[in-house]
C-alpha positions, 0 to 999 in steps of 0.5 A, spaced: 357 824 392 353 818 395 356 813 391 363 815 394 362 816 401 368 815 405 373 817 400 376 823 398 371 825 393 366 826 399 365 833 401 369 835 395 365 842 391 364 841 384 363 846 379 359 845 372 361 848 365 359 847 358 364 847 353 367 842 348 374 839 347 376 844 342 373 850 338 370 845 333 367 840 338 360 841 340 359 843 348 358 838 353 356 839 361 363 838 365 363 837 372 370 838 376 373 841 382 371 848 383 378 850 384 380 847 377 381 852 371 377 852 365 383 849 361 382 843 365 375 842 364 377 842 356 382 837 357 377 833 361 372 833 355 377 831 351 379 825 355 371 823 356 369 818 351 362 820 347 359 826 347 354 826 353 355 830 360 362 829 363 363 828 371 370 827 373 369 823 379 364 818 375 370 817 370 376 816 375 372 811 379 370 807 372 378 806 371 379 805 378 374 799 378 377 797 372 384 797 374 382 793 380 378 788 377 383 786 372 388 786 378 384 782 382 383 777 376 390 776 375 392 775 382 397 782 382 392 786 387 390 783 393 383 784 397 387 787 403 390 792 399 385 794 394 382 800 398 389 803 399 391 803 392 384 806 390 385 811 395 392 813 393 390 813 385 385 818 387 389 822 391 394 823 386 389 825 381 386 830 386 392 833 388 394 833 380 400 830 381 399 824 377 394 820 372 393 815 367 394 817 360 388 818 355 387 810 353 385 809 360 380 814 361 377 811 354 377 804 357 381 802 351 385 796 354 388 794 348 392 800 347 399 800 351 397 804 357 402 810 361 402 813 367 404 821 368 407 825 374 406 832 373 413 834 377 411 842 379 405 839 383 411 836 388 414 843 389 413 844 397 410 851 399 416 853 403 421 851 398 424 844 396 421 838 393 417 832 396 422 827 395 418 821 399 411 823 395 415 823 388 417 816 390 411 814 393 407 816 386 412 812 382 410 806 386 403 807 385 403 809 378 407 802 377 401 798 381 396 802 377 399 800 370 401 793 372 394 792 374 391 795 368 395 790 364 392 784 368 399 783 370 401 781 363 405 787 360 413 786 361 414 793 360 410 799 363 410 806 361 411 811 367 413 818 365 413 825 368 411 832 365 413 839 366 420 838 368 421 846 366 416 848 371 419 844 376 426 847 375 423 854 375 420 853 381 427 851 384 430 857 382 434 853 377 435 856 369 433 850 364 440 851 361 445 850 367 449 845 369 445 845 376 438 844 372 441 838 368 444 835 375 437 836 378 433 833 372 438 827 372 437 825 379 430 826 379 430 821 373 434 816 377 430 817 383 424 815 379 427 809 376 430 806 382 423 807 386 419 804 380 424 798 379 424 797 387 417 796 386 417 791 380 422 788 385 417 787 390 412 785 386 417 779 383 418 777 390 411 775 391 409 773 384 416 771 381 421 774 377 421 775 369 427 780 368 434 780 371 436 786 375 441 791 372 448 789 374 451 796 371 447 803 373 449 810 370 452 814 376 447 819 378 450 826 380 453 826 387 450 833 389 444 837 387 442 844 389 435 840 392 437 838 399 436 830 400 435 829 392 442 826 391 442 821 397 434 819 395 436 817 388 442 813 390 438 810 396 432 808 390 437 805 385 441 801 391 434 798 393 432 796 386 439 793 385 438 789 392 431 786 388 432 778 387 429 780 380 424 784 376 417 783 374 418 788 368 424 790 363 422 797 362 419 802 367 421 809 366 419 812 359 417 819 356 411 820 351 408 825 347 403 829 351 396 828 351 390 831 354 392 828 361 398 833 362 393 839 361 388 836 366 394 836 371 396 843 369 403 841 366 405 846 361 410 842 357 411 835 356 417 831 359 424 834 358 421 840 354 423 847 356 418 852 359 414 856 353 416 863 356 413 867 361 406 868 358 401 864 353 396 867 348 389 865 350 383 866 346 377 870 349 370 873 347 374 879 346 380 877 342 387 874 344 390 876 350 397 874 353 396 871 360 402 869 365 404 861 365 403 857 371 410 857 372 411 865 372 405 865 377 410 861 382 416 866 381 418 872 384 417 878 378 424 879 378 426 872 377 421 871 371 426 873 365 431 869 368 428 862 369 423 862 363 428 865 358 427 861 351 432 855 351 435 853 344 436 846 341 443 846 344 440 846 351 434 841 349 440 836 347 444 837 353 438 836 358 436 830 354 443 827 354 443 828 362 436 824 363 436 819 358 441 814 361 436 813 367 430 812 362 428 805 359 427 808 352 429 815 348 425 821 350 420 823 344 422 829 340 418 835 341 412 837 337 414 842 332 421 842 334 427 843 330 430 836 328 436 833 331 443 835 327 445 829 322 452 826 323 456 828 317 457 822 312 462 821 306 459 824 300 456 819 295 453 823 289 449 817 287 445 816 293 439 820 295 438 821 302 431 823 304 428 824 311 423 829 313 418 830 319 410 832 320 408 837 324 401 838 327 398 844 330 391 848 331 391 855 328 385 859 331 381 852 332 383 850 325 387 843 325 393 844 320 399 839 318 405 841 315 409 835 312 417 837 310 421 832 305 429 833 306 434 831 301 441 830 303 440 835 309 436 840 304 429 842 304 426 840 298 418 839 299 413 842 303 405 839 303 399 842 307 393 838 310 387 842 313 382 838 316 376 842 316 377 847 310 373 847 304 375 843 297 377 849 294 381 852 299 385 845 300 386 845 293 389 852 293 394 850 298 396 844 295 398 847 289 401 853 293 405 848 296 407 844 290 409 851 287 414 852 293 416 845 292 418 846 285 422 852 287 426 849 292 428 844 288 430 849 282 435 852 287 430 858 290 433 860 297 428 858 302 429 865 305 426 868 299 420 864 301 420 866 308 421 874 306 415 873 302 410 869 306 411 870 313 406 875 316 401 874 311 394 875 313 388 871 312 384 866 316 385 862 319 389 866 324 390 866 331 393 862 337 397 856 335 397 850 339 402 845 339 408 849 337 411 852 343 416 856 339 410 860 335 404 862 340 400 865 335 400 866 327 397 871 322 395 865 317 397 858 316 403 861 311 405 865 317 406 860 321 409 855 316 414 859 314 416 862 320 417 855 323 421 853 317 425 859 318 426 856 325 428 849 323 432 850 317 435 857 317 437 857 324 433 863 327 426 865 329 422 871 327 419 876 331 412 874 334 406 878 331 403 883 336 396 880 339 392 885 336 394 882 329 391 876 330 385 878 334 378 876 330 377 884 329 384 885 325 382 882 319 377 887 316 377 886 309 373 880 305 380 878 302 383 876 309 377 872 312 377 865 312 375 860 308 378 863 302 376 861 295 380 861 289 383 867 286 380 871 293 388 872 294 390 875 301 393 882 301 400 880 303 403 885 309 410 883 308 416 886 312 422 887 308 429 885 310 427 881 315 432 878 320 432 872 324 433 872 331 438 866 333 
């Protein structure tokens, strides 16, 4: 640690692990703070370029040095403030309150950078929220992004993660008016603090954008003491600026490994994934409490971490979006937003669809869907690491299902036939907050389609059903060869759970 004497790194105890960014990646040595969990080490391995050893202090100091060098060269960072900014960025990372996105860790100066704040890290031990710390983190994030871009970017991407974990920590159910008021006030506070910092930079470097003349009105009252007043003060400070350096400052982005490094469990506005999560271990798949659940009294877990449907997500987005500079992204593998009704035009075919990316038992899978006039008409699979024979079999299977859908076979028939079919790859599902585990690729795919297109969710299989030892028959092992068809264990008369 001699290189970092006099900084927050001095005296920090590190532990060293050997692991890869995912089950398919070769393991590499990873050094990170001793108190951080193994998931953070996996995220760090994914963030670090190359395949060699990874050290958190070395990586962080590299992007801090590059940001300061680019900022000094552009004249947006002064020598007198460089040390203060560097220590502020280190503090945000070490307290797991904020960090830049993947593109910064990998040194990609051409990609649009982002800076994400993990909201649960601002919860105070005695209750309440560190509002001053949140506003200061927004200012530090703005300074980092401006320095990283060399002062050239007119739109910055300051964002936040794990709103659901913060709301649970504040004892607020996600699907409640109090939670939506709190989320809107938080977004207003961050927007105001970020634009006020942009205005302060404009006072020294020159304004490039006008101050907004009209603001949406933030909630006048929230359950969090001082939050409504802090939001109003931040917006007023932004409005008093002579001009702005940036036309956009607050925007949410899909999650990457940085959210996992900070300990955030969900991206942006998404609801909590539940009270437990499935984790693969040497002895099989086990359920462990989520971080949000560990922060709560046992009596409040079921209430505060109950599943939230698409309607609750839309209401939350409606409350927060007015304070963002861009519409929030759709969650991965989440049901598509409802389409507005249109007058029927028989001659016109309206096509749309989505591509869902997940990892099942360590195997990357993509499911592409095509809809015509709101009806599912086609599915297709992409499997990254399977053999040619297995991929060909899945391609032809998808074509057969697509032909049936186009000829009028109900999707519910396919769901009943293929949900819970057991064959490899199987196990923990990463990338789909609604389906934590699956007994096969087809099991995940058709339960996902049931949730998206039939209006309800099927029960989750038991953890032992997806454990490595649960597929004892050769026909249930991965990868499959043509004609080694799996033994389908179907559950008749399945009922969708709304």
